[in-house]
N, C-alpha and C positions, 0 to 999 in steps of 0.2 A: 504494499500499499504505500510504504513511504518513496519507492522508486516507481513510479507509473511508466517510466519511457525504458525500464531496463529489460532486456531480454531473459526469458525464464527457461530452463531445461529441468524438466522433472525425471528424473533418472531411477529406475526401480531394478532389483534383480527379479522379483517375481512378479512385477504388476500389481495390477488389484485384485484378490481372490473373490471378492464381493464388491457391489457397485458402493457401498457406503465409505470404501476405502480410496475415493477417487474424491474426496470432500475437500482436501485440502489444496487438490490442484486448481485452485480458484482463476488461474491464467488461463485456462485452457479456453475461455470464451464458451462453454458448453451451457451456462445457467449467466442470469442475471440480467442486467439492461441490454436491451436489443435481442434478445434470444427469445426463444418459447417459453423458458421459463422463467420466473421470477426469482426465484432462490434455489439453492442445492436441496431443500428437501423437496419442494416440488419435482424438481429433475428426477431424485431419486423414487419419487411416487410411482413418475410415469414410467422409469425403468421396471418398477417392481411389476406394476400393471401390465406390461407389454412382456415380462416373463425372459427366459432365457434368448430367444431372439432378438429382444430388444437391446441386450446386452452385445450381442454380435452384430446388432446395425452401429451401435457406439464406435466400437473401433474402426469397424469399416468406413465411418464416415470421418472418421480423425484421418485415417489414411488418406482419404479420397482431397482432405484439403491438406494434404503435405503437412501435418503437423504432428504426426505419431509415426515412429519407427517400431517394429518389434522383431527379435530375431531369437528363434529358439532353435538346437539341436534337435534334428528330427527324431522321430522314435522307429524309422523303417528299420526294419532288421531284426527290432528286440520282440520279444515273446512274451504277451501277457498273459497268465492263467491262474485263475480261481482254484486253490484245491482245498477240498472240504476233507477235515479232521475229524470224524466221527470220535467220541470219547469211547474209551475203552470201559470194561465193566467196573473194574476197580475205581477209575475216574468219576462215572456216572454214581456210584454208592457214596464217594467221597461227597462230590458237588452236591447230591441231596440233603446229605446232613449236615452238611455247613448251611445251606440254603435254611434248614429248620431250626438250625442253632440261633442263625441271625434274627430270623423270626421271635424266638424266644427271649434273646436279649434285647430286642427292642422293647418287648412288654415290660422285661424288668427293669429296665431304664425307665419306662414309663412310671413305674411304682414307686421305683427308687427316687425318682427326681420329687415325687407329692411327698415321700417320707421326710426328705432333707429340706422340704421347703425350698427348693431353688429358685431365684429370682429371675422374671421372664429373660434378662439378658442372657446369664448364665446358662439357661436351657436351653435358649434358641443355639448358643455356641457349641453345648452338648450335641445339638441334633445335626447340626452341620459338619461338626466331626465324623458322627456316626454315619450320616450318608455318602459324604465322602469316602471314608474309609470302607464303606458297603460296596462303593463303585471300584477302588482300588483293588480289594479283596477278590473280588469275582474278574476281575481284568488278569490278575496275577492267576487264577484259577482255570480262564483261559488260556493264557500262555502255556501254563503247565499241560495243560490235556494236548497243546499242539508239539510237546516235544519230541515224542515218537516219532511224528510225521516229519519232523525237521531233521531228525537224525537221518532217518530211512531215505528222505530227499536228497540228504546230503551224500550220503555213500553210492546211492544209484549216480551221480553226477561224479563222482570221483571216480567211477568203476567205468564212466565213458570220456575218461581223460578231461575233465573240466574241473573248474575251481568253485569254490563256493563263498558266496557271501551272505551272512545272515545278520538281519536288520531289526532292532527292537529299538524303543524308546528308556524306559526305566532299566536299572541293572539291579535294584533290591538292595544298592550298597548299604543304604541306611540301615536294613534291618539287620543285615549282616553284622554289622560293626556292632549294633547292639546287642546282638547275641555272644558277639566275642566278647564284650564287656562284660555281661551275664556269666557266661559259661567257661571263658578262659580260652586260649589259642587252639587248644586241642578237644575235638567232639566227637561223638560216635558216628555222626552221619552230618549230610550238609544241612545248612540252616532251612527251614520252612518261611519264607516270605509271609505268607498269608498267615501263619501262628504267631509270628513276632509281630506284624501289625495288629491283630487282635490282642493280643497280650497288653500291647502299649496303648491300644484304644480304651481297654478296662481297667488297667493300672491306673492310669494318668487324669481319665473322665469319668468315672463311677463316681454317680453323686452320691457324698456320706453327711449325715448329720452334722454340726460342730461339735468338736470333741466336749466333753462336759466341763474341763475346767477353763474352756473360753467364755462361759458363760458370764453375763454381768451379776452385779449383785442388785438385790432389792426388787420394787415390783416389777420392772421390764424383765428380770429374770423368771418373777413368777410365771408370768403373762407367757414367756417363751416356752418353758416347761410344760403349759398346761395344754399351748398349742401342739407341743410334739408328742405329748401323750397320746393324744386325740387321733394325732396323724399317722404315728408309727406303728399302724395295722402291719401285723405280720403278714407277708405276701410270699408265698411259694414262688419258685423258677417256673414249675410248669403246672399245669391243669388248673389253672386259676379261671375265672370267668375275664373273659379279655375284652377291654375295650380299645378302639382305636383313638388315639387322641390327638388332637389339634395341633399341638406343641410341635409337632415334628415338620411343620408345612415351611421347610426352609430349602435352601438351593441343593440341587445334586451337586454341582459343581466341585470336582476337587481341584482347587488353586493350582495345587503342585503338580499336577498332572495335564491340565486342559487349560484353554483359552477361557476366559470368563463367556465369551460369545457363544461358545461351543456347548453350554447349559441352557437349564430353561430361561428363556427371557422374560418369562411371565411368572411369578409368585402369587398366592393367593394372599388377598389384600384382607382377610380376616384376622382379628386381632386373636394372639394366644389367648389373651385373657379373658376370654367370651367359654372359654371352656375350662374346667374343672373337673377332677373325679372325687366321686362320694368316697369319704375315708371310711366307711364301715363297708361298703359291696366292693369298693374299689373299681365300680364302673364310671366312664366317662359322663358329664351332662351339662348342659348348657349353665352359665353360671346363674342365669336367672330362675332355673328351677329348682336349686339347691339352697338349702338354710345356710346361713354362715354367722359364727356365733361373733357376738361383738366383745368377748372377752378372749376366746383363746385361738379364734378363727378359724374353728371345725368349720368342714363343710360337708354337708349330707342331704340325703333325701330327706323329707319329711316321713316317708314310710319306713325307713331303715331303723327309726329310734325305737326304742322300749320305753314306755310305749308309745305308738306313732305320735307325731304330732299333728293336730288337724286345726291348729288357727291359721292367721295370715302370716305369708312370708314377709317380713318388717325387718329394717335395717338395725333394730336395736335388739334382736331375738339372742338368749342365752340359753349354752347347751344346759341340761340339766346337772352335770358336773358343775360348771360355773354357778349356777345358783344354790348347789350344796354347799360350795365351800367360801361363798362369798361371804366377806366380813370376818373369815376365819384367816389365821395365819397357818401358811405352811413352813413346815420342818426343812429349813436348806440341806441339808444332809441326805435327807431322804428323797429329795427331790433328784438332786446329782445323780445317786445311787440306781433313781428308778433310769433316768436318761442315759444313764453311763452303760445300763444294760441294753437298752434300745441302740444304742451306736455300736456296741459290741456285735448284736445281732445282724448290723448292715455290714459291717466289717467282715462277717463272718459269710453271709452272703455272696459278698464280693469275692472271698476266697474259694469258695464253691464254685464261684463262675469261673474262675482261672484254672481251678482244678480241671475242670470239664475241657476247655481249650486245651490245656495240654496233652487230654487223653484224643482228643480228635484226631483222625488219619487225615494230613494234610500232606500237601506234596513238597518237595523242595523248591528251592530257587532255581528258576528255569535256565538262569546262565550258567550257573555253575554244574547243572546236572547235563547241560548240552557239550558244555567243555568236556567234563568228565568221560560221556558216552564218544566222542568222537576223537580219544585219544589224547585228553589230558593238553596243558599248556605248550608242553613241547611240539604240538600238531596243528595247535590252532590259536592265530593270531587275535589278542583282542585289545579293540580301539575303543573304549570307554574311558568313562569320567571315573571311575571307582580306583582307589588306591591300592586297596589288597583284594586277596582271592583266597576262597578255601579250595586246598586239592587234596588228592586222596593219600592217604600215606603209603611208603612201598609196601607195606606189610598188606595192604586193603583193608585193613581190620578198622579203621578210623578216617575223618580230614583234619588237615592243619591250615591253621590261618597263616598266612605269608603276605609280604609285601609284593605288588607285582614286578617293581623293580629289583627284585634278587639279584639279575645277572650283570650287575656293575654297571647299570643305566639307570642314569638319573631319571626321577620321576617326572621333570619335566619333557624329557623325552622319551620316556617309553611307549607313547603311543606311535610317534614317529619310528620307533624303532621296529615297533610288532608291524607295522605297515610296510616296512622295506623289507622285513621278512617274508611277506605273503609277496610283495613284487617281485621279489628273487627267487622265486619258485621253491622258499625252503619250507613254508607253511602254506598248505593248499584250502584253509578254511579260514577266514575271516569273521569276528563277530563286531557289528559297530553299534554303537548308541548315540543318539542326537549329541548327548555332550561331549564324544571323545572324537566324532568323525567329520566334523565342521570343517569345510574344506579339504579333506581328503579324497584325494584320486586313488580309487582301486580298479578303473578299468583295464580294458587289456590291452595296454598301451604298447604300441610298437616298442620305443624303447625299453621295455623292461624286458627281464628274462621270461617271467610267466606272462605268455600270450595266450593259454587256455580261455576258452570261453566261460564265462561268468555265468553262475547259477546264483540270481538275487533273490533270496527268501524272505518274506516280511512276516517275521514272528508276531511282531505287533505294529498295526498301522499307527502314523501319527495321529494327531488332532484335526491338523489342518491341510488343507492341497498345498500351500507353500512349501510346508515342511516334508510333505510324501514327494514332490516334485524333486525336492533338497535332497531326499534320500535315494529315491529311484538315480539321481545322478551324480551319486559314487561310483557306480558302474558305469554310467553310460556318459561317456565325453569323446570329444573328438579324437583323432589319431589314433583310432582303436582298431584291431585287426577283426575283431567281430562284436556284434551288439548282445548285450545280455539277456539272457530268459529270466523272466520275471514270474515267482510264485507267491500269489498272496495266497495266505494260509488263513482259511476261516474253521472254526469248531462248526460241529451240526446245531449250534446254541442260537435260537432265535435273538435272544438278548445282544449277541457279542454284535449283530448287524448294526447296532447302535454306533459302532466306531468306522466300521464300511460307511456309513449312512454319511457322515458328517465330512468325511471326505470325497466320496464320490460327489456331492453337494457342491464343495468347494472347485474340486475339478473341473467340472462342469461351467461355473461361470468365472474361475480363472482363464481355461481356454476361450470360452466367450469375449471376456475383455481384453485379452490381450491380442488375441491371433483371428478374432473376429470368426470364430469356429470354435462352438463347445468340444467338437470331437478332436482338437489339434493334439492335444494329451492323452495319457493312458487312459482307459473309461473304466470307470465303475457305477456308470449310470444306474444298472441294475439294480445296486444298493442304495440310492437316495430315496430315502422314506421319509424323509422329514422336508416335504414338500405340500403345496397348498393342497393335492389330493391324499397326500399320506392324514394331514389334519382332519379332513373331512371323514376319511376311512376310519380313524380313530374313533373319532366321536359316534358313529355306527356301532364300532365294535361295544364301546362303554354302554349305549344306550340298550343295544341287545344284552348285555349281562344284567344291568338293571332292571331288565322287562320293562323299560319305556316304550320300547319299540322292536317289532322281532327283526331278525338277522336276515340280510338279502340273500345271505349262502347258508348251506347247512354245515355247522361248526364241524371242525374234524373228528374222523372218527366216529360221528355219527348216524345212525340211521334218520329216515325220514320221520320216526315216531316221537311224538311229544315227549316220551319220559326220557330217552336219553339225551335229547335237547336240554329238558329241565335238570339232567344229574350233572349236564357238562357244565350249565350256568351255576350251578350250585357251588362244583370244585373251582370254578374262575372267581366267584364271589369270594371264597375263602383265601385263595391264592392272591387276588388285591388288596385283602384287607391287611394280610400278613407282610404286604411291601408298604402299606401305607397309602395306599391310592384310594380305596373305598374307606370312607372315616365314619365315626358314631356307629360302627354294628358289633351288636355283641355277638361273641363266638366264644366258644365252651370247648375245650380239648380239642381243638383244631376243627370243630365243626360248628356250620353257623345253626347260632339257637333262635328255632323257630324262623318264622318270615324275616329275612335280612331287612333290615329298615335303615340302612346305610346310605351314604350318597357318595359321589363324587364331585368335588367341587369345580366351578365354571374354569377356572384356570386350568385345571389338569386335563379336560375334555378334550383339546385338541394339541396337547402338548406331548408330542412324538418322543421327541429325547428323554423327558422323564419316563414316559411308558418304556422306552426298551433300555434305559438304566436301571429301571425298577424290576423288568425281566429278569434281570441277571440273577438277581435275589433267588429266583423259585427253583423247584425242583427241576430237572430236564425234561420229565414228560409232560409238564403241565404247560412249561416254559414254551415247548414248541408247540403246543396245542393252539396256546393263545396267538404267538407269533403267525402261526400257519393261517389262524382265523384272520388277524390282521393283513397277511397278504392276500388272502382269497376276496376280502372285501374292498381292498386296495386295486387288485385287478376288475372289479366290477365298475368301481368309480371312475378308472382310467379307459374303461370302454364305454362307458355312459358319456362322459366327456368328448372322444374321439367321434362317438356318433353324433353327439349334438355340435361337433365342428369347436368345440370349446378347449380341447387338450393345447396345451402348451409344452411344444415339440421343439423350442428353439426354430432355427431356420429350418422350413419345411421344403424338401426336395419335390418338385412336381415333376411328375414324369407321365410319358405318353409314346406311342408308337412314333408319333409324327408331331414336331413342335418348329410352327415358323413366324415368323413376323407378319402380320396381317397388312400393316403399313408401317412407314417409317416412323419413327419417335417422334416426339414433339417435345420442347423445350417449354416446361409450364412454370417454371420459375428461375430467376439467376439471383443467385447471394450477392449483396451488393458490397460486403465485405472481401470475401473470396474469387468471388467472379464464376464461383461452381456452380454448374447447373442441378436444378432438378428434373428428370425427364419422365415423361410417360411410353410406356412400350406397351404394345396391343398384339397378343399371339393368339393363334389359332391351332388350339391342341386337339389330337386326335388320340384318344385315350383305350380305343377298342384293340380286341384281338379278333382277328381272321379266322375262319373255321380250320384254314389250312395249318395256320401258325399252330393252333391249338392242338390239332391232329399230330403235328411236328413234335410238340414238346411232348406229346404221352408216347409216341413211338420213341422217342429218344430214349426217353427211362426206362422202357420194357426193353429195348437193345442194349442197354448200359448194364440192367440187372439192378439197377440201382432202386426201382420203385417196391413198393408195397402191394398186397393183394387187395386194397382199397383203392389204390389210385384208380382214377378212371374219371368218365362223364357221369353226371347226377342230374337229376330233374326235381325240381320244388314238389312237393306233395301238395303245396297250395297254391289256388291261381290266382294272379295278382292281374287287374286288369284283362280279365277275359283270356289270359292265358298263362302258360306256366313258363317258369325260367331255367334254364339249362347252365350248367357250370361244370368247370374241370378241376378235380380236387389232386394234389400232388402234395404226398407226406414231406414235410419238411424236415430240420436237422434234429428236432425232438420228436421221439416217437408218440403215434398218437395224436400229433397236432398237424394240422395240413392247410397248405397254402390255396387260397380258393383264388381261380381266373374265370373272368366273366366275359362276356364277349363284348359288352359297353364299354367298361371301364378298366378291364386288364385286371393285373393282380390286387386283391384287396388289402388295405393295409392292415387287416387283423387277419390272424391265423385261425382256424376254426378246430377245436377238439372232434374227433373221433364220434363222440356220442351226441356232440349238436350236430355234427354234419348229417349222421344218421336219421336222428330225428326230425330234421326239415327236408331233407332231400332221400332222392331213393336213387340206387345205382341203375343205369339204363348201357342195355347190352346192345340194341340197335344203334348201329352207327348211322342208318339213313335217317331215323326219327332224329337223332343229336344233330346232324349234318342239318336238316332242315329249320328245327326250331333255333339251332346257334344260329344260323345266317340271316332269318327273320329278325331276331332281336339286334343283331348287329347292323341291319338297314334301318330298322325305324328308329333305333337311339340315336342316329343321326339327325336327326330333324324335333325330338321332342325328349322331354325328361319323362322316367318311370312313372311318373303320375298320369300321363298323356293330354289330349289334346285341351282337358277341360281344369287342368291345374290351376289353382287360386293366384299363385305365384307369376304366372306365364312364362314369357318368354326368359326373366332373369333366374327361373330355378334350373340348378344344373344337375340335381341327383339323378344318377344313372344314364345321363346323355354323354354320347360319345364324343361329337365335336363341340366345342367350348370355344367361347372367345374368353380369353384371360388378361387383365390389365395388372399389370406393375410399376407404381412408382418408386424408379432408379435415381441414382445420382445422391445429390446431397438432401438428406431427408430430415436429420436434426431441427434447422432452422425453421422448419414449417411442420413440426411435430404435431403442435398445439392447433393449429388449422385441420391438418387432418384429422385428429382425434374428433375435433368439433364436428366436423362433417360424418364422420360415419356414426358417432353419435346418435344423428338425426335419423338413421336409417330405421324400417319399419321392423326388419326381422334381426333376431337377435344373433345371429350368426354373421350377418354382416356388419356389425357395431364393433367387433372386436378387431385391435390390429393384429395383423398376422405378416411375420417375415418369410419371405418365400426366395426360393431359387431354381433356376433352370436352366437346362442347356439346350439350345436349339438343335435340331437334328440335321439342318443342311449345310451349316457353316459353324457349328461347334460354339456358338457366342455364349458367353455365361452371364447372367443376367440375376442381380440378388437385389431384392427391395420389396416395398410394402405391396400386398395385395390388395388392390381396389375392388369390389364388386362393381359389375357392369351397374347395379341400381344406383352405386354412389359416385360414378366418374363426374355426371354434371355438377354436384353437389361439389366435391372436392376441387373441380377445377375452378368455380366462382371462388371459392374460399382464396385458392392460391392467386386468381387472379385481383384479389381485393389487396391482398400482402403486399403482389408487385405495385400496384398504384399507391400503397401509402409508401413503400421504399422509395419509388420514384418521385 
């Protein structure tokens, strides 16, 4: 602002992984005076409304104006493959028992917090620590579950004369050092990171009442002891009547491992003070429905007292004990002894929990485990941020802790030494973490002795696209003899898709903003669940479970009968209660007590990140069933959006048998600042497939022996507009899923399951019948849509029409974005109102055009708006 005449260059290693990261680039001129957007929030809103396609358009627009340059090493030659690592039986049992323990621990912390009388701020802090530790714990469990698969992949790569790089984010060093401090440098086995994390959580954060010797003297002390006497009801660790408390409504985010932006962006606004536990029955209730003693602060249900209280709920109510002792002096020593007993009881409960944690069967630290199974430090180069490691003793009967720089190499240079060992072909396996590998090159460099092809295994994905690209870049650089093979490892746990979801979402927007193409980088788009459609699907899942709506699909492993669906709903409710998503629900011994009357707060109804976070804390079976239900409903939501023309799939590729310019392009606007033009292109597109082409496709499949028995021509069971429709079905890359080719529109966007295909169509064996029907439909569709000559939309309708007139507004778009948006908003039909970014290539001269799709009905309105803008500029 102080230097308005200065030239400014914005330079970034990874560009902007999401639109809001452009906010500081105020000198780009994309928003502000003289643009379509008054300020950055308005610009951001337009991008979010336009979806990924709008982000791609921004990159292309800046390039068109000569104000943007982006270069990225191509991923050509690199292989990306997702590998599923199913849980072994022991790990499945281990995971289930751990999930059960965390649910019990949560209930114990709720009760202990009430007994100790924690202040609201302290209580919130405990729950933040609980949920962040919960997420870290199960992330460790997922990593440990993948260790056998990592070892197998590494050994297979070595057998093929390749070398291996294993990428992870966290090393568990803190847990290891804490264990060494407690147990000494020699131990029987490797440290269990999850166990040490749990022990630390309980040891440092279990709520205890103040020690008796810290009480104040006099009346204040008497009042405090009275309150503690009533509040410290003996609550067993298991089998109690359980209530879900509101106190835990805090962030899932683990600030040590993740960016704050990756956690839930919205938390419940309800106050923790609105909910309290009855200190007699230990169940949770709204504050307004509990009696509150003005003397000792006892909170109880009126019906829990003996005899029950039948009077009004007033602010000056006193409990029976306070009335009884009113006016009497209490013996100081007796009170201290009484509360001392309760303090000792709380400590005893804490020690029991710690004993349970120590007895749990939990996995070792994955990093130490992998190094050990792959031959130890002599075979594996470790490039991490940790200072020490556990290695197996020579007799194999224990492990010992030693510094990583034991071989006369300084700690500051140990990572460079290990890297050189790998590049010199002395060690064929390298393990890298984010902390230790910044700036390190491990690619098959032509200058290095080790030129074997790299197999890069990601044991643990980073939380951001920027960091994912940086980790991938360790093994993929210029001057390499071969591009790496990437193996992205996932367990078969639904909750772990949370981490892939974050990276997938960021990779799409990173590619869109930097390259003008979301497909520019490695694709994880199949795991992008945290989207508008994902939020809508999650809301439908929750409403179905809470029996507010019926499910749009049959839940996994349920038959169509209502009894099996109700049984699933009950299991799902208990599961969601145990991870704090359903609140205020009475549960006894793991079962819903009667008709569950709990609730899911509004903020959680569409919070996909929190849903996937909490899923991790469930036993594998119910976790996967809930995740499969979510995915099935998401597929329905996406199908409906695609059918209604509302699906945001970024830049849409327009395909056709023949694509030609109908008339010369028209310049409809010239930007006064840059001189760049906005141009209207009108194309004629023939989408159809002739009978000869369709027959050749089927014959080709049969001759190659690649087809299935269900490949062939099909006829619709129902008539439409007085005739039946014909289609060619060919099995795709997934068994039981078929590509659909139609005479009028060619290959359909959506593939069809075999069950749906046989439900709607029947296979036709008569070639003459198919030939005649196919040709008739091909001819008729050149003149009218599938609704016939009496279609209400008239010539503007393109549904099922083979020949189409297609308008694209190309060139410079951002300066006139607002004008186009207003013109489209006036359209009658909903699918004409949405801004869609499209791309096509002409078939006669291979001209590539990218821009905004303008429906025929909107062309006049858009041109009028642009002319008005031109007049104002002139």
